C-alpha positions in Angstrom: 105.8 160.9 117.7 106.8 157.4 118.9 105.0 156.1 122.0 107.4 155.4 124.9 107.3 152.0 126.6 106.1 151.7 130.2 109.6 151.3 131.6 111.1 154.3 129.7 112.3 157.3 131.6 110.1 160.5 131.3 111.2 164.1 131.0 109.7 166.6 133.4 107.2 167.7 130.8 106.1 164.1 130.1 105.9 163.4 133.9 104.0 166.6 134.5 101.3 165.6 131.9 101.1 162.0 133.3 100.8 163.2 136.9 98.5 166.1 136.1 100.6 168.8 137.9 102.7 171.6 136.5 106.4 171.0 136.3 107.2 173.6 139.1 105.1 171.5 141.5 107.1 168.4 140.6 110.4 170.3 141.2 109.0 171.5 144.6 108.0 167.9 145.6 111.6 166.8 144.7 112.8 169.0 147.5 110.2 167.8 150.0 110.1 164.1 149.3 113.6 162.4 149.2 112.0 159.2 148.1 111.8 160.6 144.5 115.1 159.4 142.9 115.0 161.0 139.5 118.1 161.2 137.3 119.6 164.6 136.6 121.8 164.8 133.6 124.9 167.1 133.6 122.9 169.8 131.7 120.3 169.8 134.4 117.6 167.8 132.5 115.5 165.6 134.8 114.4 162.1 133.9 111.8 160.3 136.0 111.7 156.6 136.4 108.4 154.7 136.3 108.6 154.3 140.1 109.0 158.1 140.5 105.9 158.7 138.4 103.9 156.2 140.6 105.2 158.0 143.7 104.2 161.4 142.3 100.7 160.2 141.6 100.4 158.8 145.1 101.6 162.2 146.5 99.1 164.0 144.4 96.2 161.7 145.5 97.3 162.0 149.1 97.3 165.8 148.9 93.9 165.9 147.2 92.1 163.4 149.4 89.3 164.8 151.5 90.8 163.6 154.8 91.8 166.3 157.4 95.4 167.5 158.0 95.6 165.7 161.3 94.6 162.4 159.7 97.4 162.8 157.2 100.0 163.3 159.8 
């Protein structure tokens, strides 16, 4: 398999592996965080930009940080 460049768009499966979360979690986060600006093709396929991947990683790190709920708000 050919390695994608750092600026290449990722499918939801590739994004899921890179972020370390299942694809259903990424789809859920799409509904909760409107900052995620992925591209949806007419067939429904999702493509994540590098900026989206970075944002998803930040969301994951934020959710798994040991701070309390009140501190996160």
